[in-house]
Each structure stands twice: as C-alpha cells, then as structure tokens.
LOZAMI-980043 format. One record per residue (C-alpha): x, y, z; residue number from 1. Coordinates in pm, 1 decimal, always signed. Layout:
N
R        u        v        w resi
R        X        Y        Z  NUM
...
% end
This chain:
574
R        u        v        w resi
R  -1359.5   -915.1  +3019.7    1
R  -1486.3  -1238.4  +3200.3    2
R  -1838.8  -1315.7  +3292.6    3
R  -1814.9  -1181.8  +3645.0    4
R  -1661.8   -854.5  +3524.8    5
R  -1931.8   -839.4  +3256.0    6
R  -2210.4   -882.8  +3499.9    7
R  -2060.6   -600.6  +3712.8    8
R  -2042.7   -388.8  +3400.6    9
R  -2408.3   -440.0  +3316.3   10
R  -2581.2   -435.1  +3651.1   11
R  -2731.9   -139.8  +3829.2   12
R  -2764.3    +68.0  +3512.1   13
R  -3078.0   +228.9  +3643.5   14
R  -2896.9   +374.5  +3936.1   15
R  -2755.0   +656.8  +3730.2   16
R  -3127.2   +758.9  +3651.0   17
R  -3049.8   +777.1  +3276.8   18
R  -3147.0   +426.5  +3166.3   19
R  -3488.3   +353.9  +3008.1   20
R  -3667.3    +15.9  +3057.8   21
R  -3470.4   -256.2  +2867.5   22
R  -3767.4   -511.4  +2839.7   23
R  -3554.0   -800.5  +2931.8   24
R  -3233.9   -691.1  +2758.6   25
R  -2913.0   -628.8  +2960.2   26
R  -2838.0   -269.8  +3043.8   27
R  -2513.0    -99.1  +3060.8   28
R  -2395.5    +49.5  +3390.0   29
R  -2347.2   +404.2  +3291.8   30
R  -2287.1   +513.9  +3653.5   31
R  -1958.7   +380.3  +3787.6   32
R  -1778.7   +490.5  +4085.6   33
R  -1544.4   +778.4  +4020.4   34
R  -1169.0   +734.0  +4072.0   35
R   -895.7   +981.1  +4136.6   36
R   -905.1  +1361.4  +4083.7   37
R   -971.1  +1399.8  +3702.1   38
R  -1196.8  +1249.0  +3442.3   39
R  -1127.1  +1272.1  +3070.5   40
R  -1405.1  +1160.1  +2819.1   41
R  -1336.9  +1115.9  +2457.1   42
R  -1539.3  +1086.1  +2140.5   43
R  -1420.8  +1079.5  +1785.1   44
R  -1522.0  +1037.1  +1422.5   45
R  -1895.1  +1105.4  +1483.5   46
R  -1915.9  +1196.4  +1114.9   47
R  -2210.7  +1442.8  +1175.9   48
R  -2439.3  +1152.8  +1298.2   49
R  -2682.0  +1357.0  +1517.6   50
R  -2939.6  +1062.4  +1519.9   51
R  -2880.0   +700.5  +1653.5   52
R  -2769.6   +465.2  +1378.8   53
R  -2652.8   +101.6  +1307.8   54
R  -2289.9    +56.2  +1252.4   55
R  -2147.7   -288.1  +1157.5   56
R  -1791.6   -330.5  +1272.3   57
R  -1552.0   -487.2  +1008.7   58
R  -1476.0   -853.3   +948.0   59
R  -1165.4   -743.4   +749.4   60
R   -905.4   -531.5   +932.9   61
R   -583.4   -671.0   +851.0   62
R   -270.7   -582.9  +1031.8   63
R    +67.1   -600.3   +870.4   64
R   +429.7   -586.6   +985.8   65
R   +456.1   -530.1  +1359.8   66
R    +90.1   -477.9  +1391.3   67
R    -17.7   -798.8  +1263.8   68
R   -250.9   -988.7  +1501.5   69
R   -241.0   -697.2  +1750.7   70
R   -507.9   -441.3  +1845.5   71
R   -669.1   -298.5  +1657.9   72
R   -622.8   -564.6  +1389.1   73
R   -827.6   -831.4  +1554.2   74
R  -1182.6   -878.3  +1456.5   75
R  -1491.6  -1102.6  +1516.9   76
R  -1444.3  -1416.7  +1728.1   77
R  -1071.2  -1353.0  +1773.8   78
R  -1153.0  -1012.4  +1927.9   79
R  -1390.6  -1160.3  +2172.7   80
R  -1141.9  -1415.8  +2277.7   81
R   -860.3  -1168.9  +2297.8   82
R  -1053.7   -958.0  +2555.6   83
R  -1227.4  -1249.7  +2715.0   84
R  -1568.5  -1114.9  +2619.5   85
R  -1867.2  -1361.8  +2628.9   86
R  -2177.9  -1136.8  +2611.2   87
R  -2408.9  -1094.2  +2309.9   88
R  -2445.7   -723.3  +2383.2   89
R  -2061.2   -651.5  +2359.2   90
R  -2039.0   -903.8  +2075.2   91
R  -2287.1   -663.2  +1897.8   92
R  -2090.0   -353.3  +2000.6   93
R  -1754.6   -469.0  +1908.5   94
R  -1784.4   -712.0  +1619.4   95
R  -1988.2   -794.2  +1298.9   96
R  -2094.5  -1127.6  +1436.6   97
R  -2471.9  -1194.5  +1411.9   98
R  -2498.3   -821.0  +1321.3   99
R  -2854.2   -818.5  +1189.2  100
R  -3013.2  -1019.6  +1462.2  101
R  -2825.2   -827.4  +1735.6  102
R  -2929.7   -499.1  +1575.6  103
R  -3300.4   -606.2  +1598.0  104
R  -3256.6   -710.3  +1956.1  105
R  -3040.7   -426.0  +2091.8  106
R  -3120.3   -146.9  +1869.7  107
R  -2933.7   +154.1  +1753.9  108
R  -2611.2   +330.6  +1891.8  109
R  -2520.4   +690.4  +1951.8  110
R  -2724.3  +1007.2  +1873.4  111
R  -2637.1  +1337.8  +2023.2  112
R  -2956.4  +1347.7  +2245.6  113
R  -2833.0  +1035.3  +2412.9  114
R  -2470.7  +1137.6  +2410.0  115
R  -2582.2  +1451.5  +2590.4  116
R  -2765.6  +1255.2  +2873.4  117
R  -2479.2  +1026.1  +2903.7  118
R  -2197.2  +1291.3  +2914.9  119
R  -2387.3  +1517.9  +3146.8  120
R  -2438.4  +1231.8  +3391.5  121
R  -2061.5  +1134.3  +3371.5  122
R  -1981.0  +1498.1  +3444.8  123
R  -2211.1  +1527.3  +3742.4  124
R  -2063.2  +1212.2  +3886.8  125
R  -1726.4  +1399.0  +3937.9  126
R  -1866.9  +1749.0  +4011.7  127
R  -1755.9  +1864.0  +3664.9  128
R  -1386.6  +1783.4  +3732.7  129
R  -1350.6  +1656.7  +3387.9  130
R  -1284.2  +1743.5  +3018.0  131
R  -1463.1  +1627.7  +2691.0  132
R  -1227.6  +1572.5  +2401.4  133
R  -1335.0  +1536.2  +2039.7  134
R  -1091.3  +1374.4  +1800.2  135
R  -1242.4  +1531.5  +1491.4  136
R  -1428.2  +1409.2  +1177.3  137
R  -1720.7  +1576.2  +1348.8  138
R  -1845.4  +1828.5  +1107.6  139
R  -1873.4  +1597.2   +811.5  140
R  -2049.4  +1273.7   +706.1  141
R  -2426.2  +1347.1   +673.9  142
R  -2661.0  +1513.3   +437.1  143
R  -2754.7  +1779.7   +684.9  144
R  -2395.1  +1860.6   +764.9  145
R  -2318.2  +1888.5   +396.5  146
R  -2619.3  +2106.4   +348.8  147
R  -2533.1  +2321.3   +653.7  148
R  -2158.1  +2329.2   +578.5  149
R  -2098.7  +2176.9   +921.5  150
R  -2273.1  +2446.9  +1120.7  151
R  -2525.8  +2198.9  +1264.2  152
R  -2234.2  +1988.8  +1419.3  153
R  -2074.3  +2309.9  +1577.3  154
R  -2393.3  +2399.9  +1745.0  155
R  -2457.7  +2032.5  +1864.6  156
R  -2089.5  +2018.5  +1991.4  157
R  -2145.1  +2334.9  +2179.1  158
R  -2445.8  +2202.5  +2353.4  159
R  -2266.4  +1881.1  +2412.2  160
R  -1996.3  +2065.9  +2582.8  161
R  -1682.9  +1978.1  +2390.3  162
R  -1383.9  +2125.9  +2549.0  163
R  -1118.3  +2050.6  +2304.6  164
R  -1099.6  +1907.6  +1947.9  165
R   -872.9  +1841.8  +1662.1  166
R   -967.2  +1762.4  +1297.1  167
R   -943.8  +1623.0   +948.8  168
R  -1262.1  +1633.8   +737.2  169
R  -1349.5  +1957.4   +902.2  170
R  -1096.7  +2112.6   +645.0  171
R  -1271.6  +1977.0   +341.1  172
R  -1518.0  +2253.6   +362.7  173
R  -1222.0  +2495.1   +268.4  174
R  -1030.5  +2722.4   +488.4  175
R  -1290.1  +3014.2   +476.4  176
R  -1578.9  +2783.4   +595.3  177
R  -1364.1  +2613.1   +847.5  178
R  -1266.5  +2948.1  +1019.1  179
R  -1629.9  +3060.9  +1009.2  180
R  -1729.3  +2736.4  +1196.5  181
R  -1431.9  +2781.1  +1423.1  182
R  -1534.7  +3125.1  +1526.7  183
R  -1870.3  +2990.6  +1660.0  184
R  -1724.5  +2686.5  +1830.5  185
R  -1702.3  +2729.4  +2207.6  186
R  -1414.1  +2496.7  +2270.7  187
R  -1052.0  +2503.2  +2181.9  188
R   -916.1  +2362.4  +1843.8  189
R   -558.2  +2248.3  +1869.2  190
R   -319.3  +2126.6  +1596.7  191
R    +64.3  +2132.7  +1646.1  192
R   +132.3  +1989.0  +1291.1  193
R    -54.9  +2250.4  +1086.3  194
R   +141.1  +2552.9   +968.1  195
R    +82.1  +2831.2   +727.0  196
R   +291.7  +2828.9   +407.9  197
R   +537.9  +3098.1   +349.8  198
R   +339.1  +3229.8    +59.2  199
R    +28.9  +3267.5   +281.6  200
R   +225.5  +3457.7   +547.3  201
R   +377.1  +3674.4   +279.6  202
R    +34.4  +3756.5   +158.4  203
R    -86.8  +3868.2   +494.1  204
R   -226.7  +3576.2   +672.2  205
R   -109.9  +3580.2  +1046.4  206
R     -0.1  +3271.6  +1220.5  207
R    -81.9  +3191.7  +1582.5  208
R   +283.0  +3200.8  +1696.0  209
R   +639.7  +3236.5  +1599.6  210
R   +645.0  +2884.1  +1476.0  211
R   +385.0  +2978.2  +1191.6  212
R   +112.2  +2755.0  +1338.9  213
R   -233.5  +2783.4  +1183.7  214
R   -412.6  +2722.2  +1502.4  215
R   -289.9  +2695.7  +1872.9  216
R    -66.9  +2384.5  +1906.7  217
R   -189.9  +2309.9  +2254.1  218
R   -398.2  +2430.5  +2538.7  219
R   -359.7  +2410.1  +2922.5  220
R   -663.8  +2318.8  +3112.5  221
R   -656.6  +2331.3  +3495.7  222
R   -900.4  +2084.9  +3648.4  223
R   -925.5  +2009.9  +4013.7  224
R   -578.8  +2130.7  +4073.9  225
R   -429.7  +1940.2  +3780.2  226
R   -261.1  +2116.3  +3501.5  227
R   -347.9  +1925.9  +3171.5  228
R   -169.2  +2005.0  +2850.1  229
R   -359.6  +1889.5  +2543.3  230
R   -166.4  +1889.7  +2226.4  231
R   -339.4  +1857.7  +1886.0  232
R   -235.9  +1618.6  +1615.3  233
R   -461.2  +1678.6  +1313.9  234
R   -474.7  +1422.4  +1034.0  235
R   -125.4  +1462.4   +878.2  236
R   -211.7  +1350.4   +528.5  237
R   -515.0  +1584.0   +473.2  238
R   -366.4  +1755.8   +153.1  239
R   -300.6  +1408.1    +13.0  240
R   -600.0  +1205.4   +110.4  241
R   -830.1  +1513.9    +21.6  242
R   -793.3  +1770.0   -240.3  243
R   -491.8  +2014.3   -165.4  244
R   -704.1  +2296.0   -338.9  245
R   -924.1  +2298.5    -27.8  246
R   -632.7  +2395.8   +199.8  247
R   -391.7  +2590.8    -24.8  248
R   -237.4  +2790.4   +255.0  249
R   -177.8  +2510.4   +493.9  250
R    +86.6  +2241.8   +548.3  251
R    +29.3  +1914.1   +744.3  252
R   +235.1  +1634.2   +825.3  253
R   +402.1  +1392.6  +1091.9  254
R   +651.6  +1621.1  +1277.2  255
R   +799.5  +1408.3  +1545.0  256
R  +1105.8  +1631.3  +1603.7  257
R   +898.3  +1945.3  +1624.2  258
R   +645.6  +1758.6  +1855.8  259
R   +926.4  +1640.6  +2090.6  260
R  +1049.1  +2008.0  +2118.0  261
R   +711.1  +2126.1  +2189.7  262
R   +655.1  +1866.1  +2465.0  263
R   +989.0  +1964.8  +2617.4  264
R   +901.3  +2334.3  +2606.4  265
R   +565.9  +2275.8  +2758.6  266
R   +712.3  +2069.8  +3040.9  267
R   +966.9  +2328.9  +3110.4  268
R   +729.3  +2640.2  +3088.7  269
R   +390.1  +2511.2  +3184.6  270
R   +478.5  +2237.7  +3442.1  271
R   +183.5  +2014.5  +3347.8  272
R    +46.7  +1740.1  +3561.6  273
R    -46.6  +1546.8  +3248.2  274
R    +39.0  +1553.8  +2873.7  275
R   -230.7  +1435.9  +2648.1  276
R   -202.9  +1415.2  +2262.8  277
R   -545.5  +1452.7  +2097.1  278
R   -482.8  +1275.4  +1775.8  279
R   -636.2  +1203.9  +1440.3  280
R   -363.1   +977.3  +1326.2  281
R   -514.9   +641.9  +1331.9  282
R   -420.3   +373.2  +1592.3  283
R    -97.9   +224.3  +1425.8  284
R    +37.7   +576.0  +1363.7  285
R    -36.1   +662.4  +1732.1  286
R   +141.1   +355.6  +1850.2  287
R   +460.8   +434.4  +1638.1  288
R   +453.1   +800.5  +1750.3  289
R   +413.6   +692.8  +2120.3  290
R   +725.7   +472.4  +2080.7  291
R   +931.0   +760.2  +1926.8  292
R   +819.3  +1065.2  +2125.6  293
R   +895.3  +1099.7  +2491.1  294
R   +673.8  +1267.4  +2744.1  295
R   +313.2  +1197.2  +2618.7  296
R   +124.2  +1024.1  +2899.3  297
R   -197.5   +966.8  +2694.6  298
R   -309.1   +946.8  +2334.7  299
R   -667.1   +983.1  +2255.9  300
R   -674.8   +883.0  +1896.2  301
R   -909.3   +890.8  +1602.1  302
R   -934.9   +853.5  +1217.5  303
R   -941.9   +479.8  +1167.1  304
R  -1261.6   +413.9  +1356.3  305
R  -1109.3   +140.9  +1550.7  306
R  -1268.2     +2.0  +1868.6  307
R  -1028.2    -61.6  +2161.7  308
R  -1195.3   -206.4  +2470.7  309
R   -881.6   -156.8  +2661.4  310
R   -589.3    +84.9  +2638.2  311
R   -273.8     -5.8  +2455.6  312
R    +48.4    +57.6  +2661.9  313
R   +333.9   +169.4  +2441.1  314
R   +684.5   +187.2  +2604.4  315
R   +935.4   +450.8  +2489.2  316
R  +1271.1   +575.5  +2602.7  317
R  +1162.7   +753.1  +2927.9  318
R   +804.0   +637.8  +2994.3  319
R   +495.2   +455.3  +2882.1  320
R   +205.5   +597.4  +2684.4  321
R   -163.9   +495.8  +2695.2  322
R   -314.8   +473.9  +2345.9  323
R   -692.8   +488.4  +2332.4  324
R   -954.8   +492.6  +2061.7  325
R  -1327.1   +537.2  +2073.2  326
R  -1470.8   +391.0  +1760.6  327
R  -1692.5   +615.2  +1543.4  328
R  -2032.7   +767.4  +1492.7  329
R  -2099.9   +834.0  +1872.0  330
R  -2121.0   +455.2  +1912.5  331
R  -1882.9   +483.5  +2228.1  332
R  -1760.6   +720.8  +2488.0  333
R  -1422.4   +660.6  +2644.0  334
R  -1400.5   +743.3  +3016.5  335
R  -1052.0   +759.7  +3176.0  336
R  -1048.5   +842.2  +3555.7  337
R   -703.6   +954.9  +3670.1  338
R   -543.3   +969.5  +4010.1  339
R   -259.7  +1224.8  +3935.6  340
R    +24.2  +1228.8  +4177.6  341
R   +353.9  +1451.9  +4143.7  342
R   +533.1  +1234.4  +3895.0  343
R   +289.4   +956.1  +3813.5  344
R    -71.8   +860.2  +3776.2  345
R   -303.4   +571.9  +3821.7  346
R   -608.7   +513.9  +3613.6  347
R   -943.1   +341.5  +3549.9  348
R  -1078.4   +304.3  +3203.3  349
R  -1418.4   +216.1  +3040.7  350
R  -1527.6   +216.3  +2677.3  351
R  -1903.9   +276.4  +2716.9  352
R  -2131.9   +164.6  +2438.9  353
R  -2402.6   +423.6  +2376.8  354
R  -2719.1   +215.1  +2339.6  355
R  -2976.7   +487.0  +2239.0  356
R  -3282.7   +269.0  +2339.2  357
R  -3149.0   +228.7  +2682.2  358
R  -3067.5   +604.3  +2757.0  359
R  -3317.8   +876.1  +2809.5  360
R  -3286.1  +1135.2  +2541.5  361
R  -3189.8  +1488.0  +2628.9  362
R  -3489.5  +1716.4  +2553.0  363
R  -3277.7  +2011.2  +2503.1  364
R  -3052.4  +1840.3  +2236.2  365
R  -3357.3  +1675.8  +2079.6  366
R  -3502.9  +2028.3  +2033.1  367
R  -3189.6  +2158.6  +1881.4  368
R  -3166.1  +1871.0  +1631.5  369
R  -3525.4  +1903.9  +1530.0  370
R  -3468.2  +2276.4  +1447.6  371
R  -3154.5  +2199.1  +1271.3  372
R  -3325.0  +1942.3  +1047.3  373
R  -3644.3  +2127.3   +985.4  374
R  -3544.1  +2314.5   +659.4  375
R  -3413.1  +1987.5   +494.5  376
R  -3655.6  +1727.8   +650.5  377
R  -3864.4  +1653.2   +339.6  378
R  -3549.4  +1607.6   +120.8  379
R  -3354.9  +1392.3   +377.1  380
R  -3659.3  +1170.8   +450.8  381
R  -3726.3  +1101.7    +85.2  382
R  -3763.9   +712.7    +47.4  383
R  -3555.4   +594.4   -256.4  384
R  -3582.3   +218.6   -230.0  385
R  -3493.7    -94.5    -30.4  386
R  -3235.6   -373.1    -30.3  387
R  -3247.6   -754.4    +34.6  388
R  -2917.4   -715.0   +230.5  389
R  -2778.1   -511.0   +532.5  390
R  -2593.6   -229.0   +361.5  391
R  -2276.2   -148.5   +525.9  392
R  -1932.5    -19.9   +437.2  393
R  -1660.6    -61.1   +707.1  394
R  -1382.4   -312.8   +613.2  395
R  -1061.4   -332.6   +423.4  396
R  -1247.7   -431.8   +122.0  397
R  -1594.2   -394.9    -49.0  398
R  -1904.0   -344.9   +162.8  399
R  -2248.8   -396.3    +60.9  400
R  -2317.2    -30.0    +36.8  401
R  -2006.9    +22.1   -166.7  402
R  -2143.3   -237.1   -411.4  403
R  -2461.3    -25.9   -449.5  404
R  -2256.5   +288.4   -519.5  405
R  -2040.9   +107.1   -767.0  406
R  -2333.3    -53.3   -941.6  407
R  -2489.7   +284.7   -966.1  408
R  -2198.3   +424.4  -1153.9  409
R  -2160.3   +121.8  -1373.5  410
R  -2523.8   +138.2  -1483.1  411
R  -2612.1   +509.2  -1489.7  412
R  -2272.3   +612.0  -1663.7  413
R  -2261.2   +291.8  -1881.9  414
R  -1903.1   +193.9  -1774.3  415
R  -1732.0   -137.8  -1761.3  416
R  -1561.1    -77.3  -1435.5  417
R  -1630.3   +146.4  -1158.0  418
R  -1411.5   +260.0   -866.3  419
R  -1514.3   +412.0   -535.8  420
R  -1296.9   +533.8   -247.7  421
R  -1244.2   +326.6    +64.8  422
R  -1404.3   +571.8   +310.9  423
R  -1455.9   +428.2   +655.3  424
R  -1754.8   +638.3   +741.0  425
R  -2123.7   +558.4   +677.8  426
R  -2383.2   +395.3   +894.3  427
R  -2553.1    +64.5   +811.0  428
R  -2895.4    +37.1   +672.2  429
R  -3080.1   -306.5   +768.2  430
R  -3216.1   -517.3   +502.3  431
R  -3575.5   -436.3   +396.6  432
R  -3561.3   -101.1   +587.7  433
R  -3631.2   +206.3   +378.5  434
R  -3322.6   +348.3   +201.3  435
R  -3374.8   +729.8   +245.7  436
R  -3193.8  +1003.3    +78.5  437
R  -3018.9  +1073.6   +417.6  438
R  -2882.1   +711.9   +395.6  439
R  -2730.9   +785.2    +65.5  440
R  -2583.4  +1117.2   +190.8  441
R  -2430.0   +921.2   +490.8  442
R  -2200.5   +735.9   +251.8  443
R  -2141.3  +1010.2     -3.0  444
R  -2160.9  +1357.4   +158.5  445
R  -1824.7  +1522.6    +75.6  446
R  -1739.8  +1855.8    -95.5  447
R  -1575.5  +1704.2   -409.0  448
R  -1852.6  +1436.2   -490.1  449
R  -1865.3  +1464.2   -871.0  450
R  -1840.8  +1159.2  -1077.5  451
R  -1620.4  +1103.7  -1384.5  452
R  -1625.1   +863.0  -1686.2  453
R  -1314.2   +812.3  -1895.2  454
R  -1095.1   +545.8  -2049.5  455
R   -802.2   +417.1  -1856.4  456
R   -552.2   +151.8  -1965.1  457
R   -533.9   -170.2  -1773.9  458
R   -194.1    -78.0  -1656.9  459
R   -330.0   +259.0  -1512.3  460
R   -608.2    +69.5  -1337.1  461
R   -361.4   -177.5  -1180.2  462
R   -135.3   +115.4  -1061.1  463
R   -434.4   +287.3   -899.5  464
R   -518.7    -28.0   -707.6  465
R   -148.2    -97.0   -606.3  466
R   -105.0   +256.1   -484.6  467
R   -407.9   +241.4   -267.5  468
R   -309.9   -119.3   -137.2  469
R    +23.7    +35.8    -37.8  470
R   -151.0   +312.8   +162.8  471
R   -327.6    +41.5   +361.6  472
R    -77.1   -244.3   +389.7  473
R   +273.6    -74.1   +391.7  474
R   +428.1   -219.9   +698.8  475
R   +543.4   +130.8   +822.0  476
R   +237.9   +306.8   +976.5  477
R   +384.2   +644.7   +884.1  478
R   +332.9   +548.3   +511.4  479
R    -26.5   +458.1   +553.0  480
R   -316.6   +691.2   +529.4  481
R   -577.2   +500.8   +731.0  482
R   -848.3   +430.1   +467.5  483
R   -962.2   +106.6   +320.0  484
R   -909.1    -42.6    -39.2  485
R  -1077.6   +129.1   -334.0  486
R  -1404.3    -37.7   -404.8  487
R  -1476.6   -190.6   -743.9  488
R  -1738.8   -327.5   -973.1  489
R  -1642.5   -495.6  -1298.8  490
R  -1325.6   -647.0  -1159.9  491
R  -1210.6   -942.4   -950.2  492
R   -859.4   -990.7   -809.5  493
R   -631.1  -1159.9   -564.7  494
R   -434.9   -962.1   -306.8  495
R   -135.7  -1053.5   -100.6  496
R    -98.8   -780.5   +170.2  497
R   +240.7   -883.6   +292.1  498
R   +403.3   -830.9    -51.3  499
R   +572.9   -516.5   -146.1  500
R   +439.2   -224.2   -349.1  501
R   +332.9   -317.9   -703.1  502
R   +335.4   -686.0   -632.5  503
R    +30.6   -707.8   -414.5  504
R   -238.4   -764.7   -672.3  505
R   -267.5  -1057.8   -915.2  506
R   -519.8  -1239.5  -1122.7  507
R   -705.5   -922.0  -1212.9  508
R   -999.4  -1012.0  -1434.3  509
R  -1286.8   -821.1  -1586.3  510
R  -1652.6   -942.1  -1567.9  511
R  -1598.4  -1163.0  -1882.6  512
R  -1339.4  -1364.4  -1700.3  513
R  -1050.9  -1228.5  -1902.9  514
R   -726.1  -1107.1  -1748.2  515
R   -687.7   -727.1  -1730.4  516
R   -495.9   -619.2  -2034.8  517
R   -227.8   -353.7  -1951.4  518
R   -243.4   -202.9  -2302.9  519
R   -620.0   -221.3  -2358.0  520
R   -839.6    +88.2  -2263.2  521
R  -1138.6    +40.5  -2036.8  522
R  -1433.4   +275.2  -1975.0  523
R  -1410.0   +351.0  -1597.0  524
R  -1638.1   +558.5  -1384.7  525
R  -1556.8   +683.7  -1037.3  526
R  -1593.6   +984.5   -788.2  527
R  -1418.9  +1179.1   -516.7  528
R  -1135.3  +1272.1   -734.2  529
R   -846.8  +1427.9   -535.5  530
R   -620.5  +1567.7   -810.2  531
R   -881.4  +1740.9  -1023.6  532
R  -1231.0  +1903.7  -1016.4  533
R  -1475.8  +1688.8  -1200.6  534
R  -1786.1  +1823.7  -1385.1  535
R  -2006.2  +1526.3  -1348.4  536
R  -2314.1  +1496.6  -1127.2  537
R  -2265.5  +1442.3   -755.5  538
R  -2248.7  +1076.5   -665.4  539
R  -2556.1  +1092.1   -451.3  540
R  -2765.7  +1197.9   -766.9  541
R  -2617.4   +898.1   -946.5  542
R  -2691.1   +655.8   -665.7  543
R  -3049.3   +799.7   -626.4  544
R  -3112.0   +761.2  -1003.1  545
R  -3004.8   +401.4  -1008.0  546
R  -3202.3   +300.5   -696.5  547
R  -3510.3   +498.1   -803.2  548
R  -3515.9   +298.7  -1124.9  549
R  -3482.9    -45.6   -976.5  550
R  -3656.2    +21.2   -642.4  551
R  -3519.3   -289.7   -480.5  552
R  -3144.5   -355.8   -473.9  553
R  -3103.3   -744.6   -487.1  554
R  -2755.9   -807.0   -404.0  555
R  -2650.8  -1184.3   -420.6  556
R  -2324.6  -1144.8   -248.4  557
R  -2082.4   -878.5   -141.3  558
R  -1793.4   -890.2   -400.3  559
R  -1469.1   -925.5   -210.5  560
R  -1116.8  -1008.2   -343.3  561
R   -945.0  -1323.3   -259.1  562
R   -697.5  -1247.0    +29.3  563
R   -385.7  -1468.3    -18.5  564
R   -138.3  -1591.8   +253.4  565
R   -333.4  -1452.6   +552.9  566
R   -540.7  -1749.3   +679.1  567
R   -375.6  -1697.9  +1018.8  568
R   -431.7  -1319.4  +1037.6  569
R   -667.7  -1231.5  +1324.9  570
R   -794.1   -935.4  +1133.0  571
R   -979.9  -1154.1   +885.2  572
R  -1301.2  -1345.3   +940.6  573
R  -1537.1  -1460.7   +675.8  574
% end
C-alpha cells in the first residue's frame, strides 16, 4: 500500500457514521464503495475476547522450505516493505514495531461491541447481500468463556450475526458441551473432515450423512442470486494437539481425496456460483491444500493467527484459489466483495483493522457483555500485580508472558526447568498496567490446565523440544500443527530450523551453564499435558500465587534461543 492508497484508505472514515472522534489520529475508512453482487466477511480466532485488547504481532514467524520468505512468514520492517506500507497506524496493526508507543497512541483493537457496529454497517452497505463467516477458536481463550463453558461466546456470536463457522478449540470442552453449545448457535457449523468412529456409530451415535460425518460437511447459501457452497475444514490435528479423551468418538485429519470428491459432488448436484473453504488449517496448510485440490475459489483460513493484508493467489491444476486470513482476537475483519459471473468472478478485498477507540460501540452488544460478565466480575477484575515490561506471547519462541508463566512454575513448584506450551492466543498487557486475574486466564484458560512436577532425563527433555520443533519447522506443512515452540525456563539452547528432525537443537545448557546431560535426571514442571490427566493445581492458580507474592514482575529480558543460519529470513526481526 503506497502513500496515496493509504490516504484513500484512511480518509472519510466519518462518512459511515460509525467512527468516533480521533483527536488528531488518522481514522480508518470503514465505509468503502460496494463492488459486485456479494460481500463475504470473515473473522477468526477471536479466542473469546469480548472486550477490546492489545495484541503484539510477532517478531519471529519463521518460514521454512517453500514458505521461507513468503507470506505469512514476513515480519516487522520486511512486512511493511513487502506490502509498501508507510503508515504508523498500519505499522501498529500489522507488526511489533514500536508496539508500546503505538498502543498508547492508537489504543486497543477488537471488542464485540465494536465488531457489531462495524459488521452491521458493512451489511447495510450492501443491503444484507452478504455472509459473516467465523473460522473458529471462538468459544475458548478467556476466563469468562472458561467459566461459562463457551456459552458466552455463542450468545455473542448470535448477536453478531455469524452465518457459518468451523472450529478447533470449541471441541476442547468435550463432545457433550460442544453439542449443547451448538444447539443454541443460530448459524451453521460445517466440517467435512470430522467423522464418527465405527465404535461410536455401533454404540448408537448417528452421523449426519452416509459418509459418517459428525456435522454437515457443507452448506449452501443463496445470496442475491448467487449459490455459495461453504465447506468446513476444522483443525485436522485436534486429537493430537489437544487431548484425545475430549473427543473420543471423533476422527479428524487432512482428507484431500475426500475433499476433492465432495467438491466434485457439490459442483454436479448443487451447481454453485462459488465454492468457499472455511478453514482452520493454518495458512501454510491452506496454501498446500489449495495447490492440490481443484475447484475451491476462496479459502478463508484461521488457526495460525497470521495477518495477510492481501490475498495469496495459489494456482492449481484447473484454476486459482484465493487464500485469506484475518489475524486473531477480533483485531481485523476481512471484507471480500465479489462480482460473480457464470464461470468466473472479480473481487475487491480489504483487511480492516478494528480500532475500538475509533468506532462507536453497539449498545445492544455492550448490554449483553455486561450481563454475561456480571456473575464473574469481581473474580476476573481482581488485581494480581504489575510488570516492568509489556507482557505478550505471540512468536515462534518465548514471549514475556510465557516467561511469567514459566517463572511461576519454577518458583512455586520448586523445579529446575519449566515447560509451557507454545499457544498463539493471549492478548498483551502493557508495562505498568494492572495484571488482573482475567489477564492470567487470557493466557491459560483451557480445560486441561493442571500442572505437573516430575523428574525427566536430559535425553527426554531434548526429545520433547525436538518433537515440538519438528511440528513447527518441518518443511512439509501437512506435518506441522501450527503452534509455536515450547516455552522454557531453566534452559538455553541454539536452534537451526532448516535442519532435519532430532538435529535442530544444540548447545542446550541449564542455568548453571552446564550442558544438558542425557543421563541425568532434572526436576521439571509443566502444564497442559495432552497424554495424561494431571492432578496438580490449575496453571492460573500457580501464576496467581507467584505474582501475588512478588507483586511486581521485574523481567530483565525475554529469554530467547539463539537462531542459527537464518540471518536472511524475513520472518525474524530482533
């Protein structure tokens, strides 16, 4: 985006009637001229963030293999150069650069009351000839959602007007609660890659169709004369990345052959004007899937929380596919206007940053959020402490909030080493702002939160780190799971992402400077165990205890590994 385009992007924001006074700051033009006959809007990975929040984009998002130095694996200054962006506002929205100062200047993003106002305006611009798609990871990620088992987010999604969604973390409430929530959801939930197991069917569970699908694989929406087929692609690795015990009757996966047959069948029977894949794969997986599967016009993706200012065009055997992604936490809304003809379409696209101090809040949504929070307000608003640094998570390696969690376990559980999962969700808390109980939940609120403390050999510790590294840096996207590297305290190491499995980590040392001894046993603490149910306290209690005792978290530096042989990687900026 050059300067002229940016000025056009920002000017006349007040025309829409939704923008609040900006007091000298630039405002986003949320009212752009409709194009064509259909508008598709997309949000994803809101992670139950009903309120506006800060979210620091990563300075580590390393691409490997064919995805090296290609979107979304471009961060910081390289990203701004790649998209010809020269504005402080979009620098703040898209990158980590000058994050603290920009946050103070431009304020928070997202919040469902502000999303409601914006989305309603975007709908009215096209006389409701539109659809709102949600890529999932909507019902999980906050203390309120944990305490309400996701019911708060179903209510908010209904009021927001979500038409179709797919999922991932939604399943971590367990199949029973998932179905209870789904029964009150007003939209359609689609997932072509989730099936009932043979045992579940034998025991009396009924599939949605003859192909044993757990939910409808697709839905047809007729909008302004266009027949839009929306196919669901839920997170394929749910029983691996999360406990299998939570979804014992379900199978997931990447099922390209089945997807291709489904597309062919839809095209023959439904005669769609447009085929959309609503995906929770992650961008790299979406790109590979788009190259292998024919007949998908558009992929709206999620899971990896990546920001794509422009669509990625992927060519395959018979056509091209647009791949889009809308960040996370309600920070962005993707708006895709389509002019659909008989055998083709033209489009206009904008990724709109949702600046909550520049949009008028919806009173209706505000009232709903107030009622939802009321029973838990005292608990969630409890002030636990402060920090000298911005506390954030997102990035391939340790974030400052991860350091807080790891230090909490090391100190409270008296362990030499602590391990914490590389989740990508969790808003940022600015330095010297109150750290509330809600902030701790925002980084820990899962249904398997219990901590453990056990002895592990150095060899086991290295194998854990190597396995996670391969999930991230395997050059084949289908062998990645979309998270980030396990967070650590008590260890330092070097990592060479381009190496093969079991050869990426080296020079692993404990806090005393000694090399990790394969045969020696170390006391290790951790949480979010996938393979077993732990009996320790929930991680938020451990973090609260530690922070309550010290009151002020004084972090000298964010502990990062040394990344080797990646000096020319556009996904790294220190």
